[in-house]
C-alpha positions, 0 to 999 in steps of 0.5 A: 179616072181616080185622079179626076174623082179625087180632084172633084171631091176635093173641090166639092168639099173645099166649097162646102167647107168655105160655106160652112166657115161663113155660117158657123159662129166664132172665128173661122180660124178655130173651125179651120184648125178643127177641120184640119185635125179631123182631116188628118185623123181620117187620113191616118185611120184610112192608112192603118 
């Protein structure tokens, strides 16, 4: 059950991020790196 929820949220958020990268100004590479860093920070904080 948890696996399906995780996969669902993962697909949902990746779709949102893809749309965001199309709309945001500047190069999408910078936004991608920023979102990656934010994601890592969130994961690390949740495990503490």
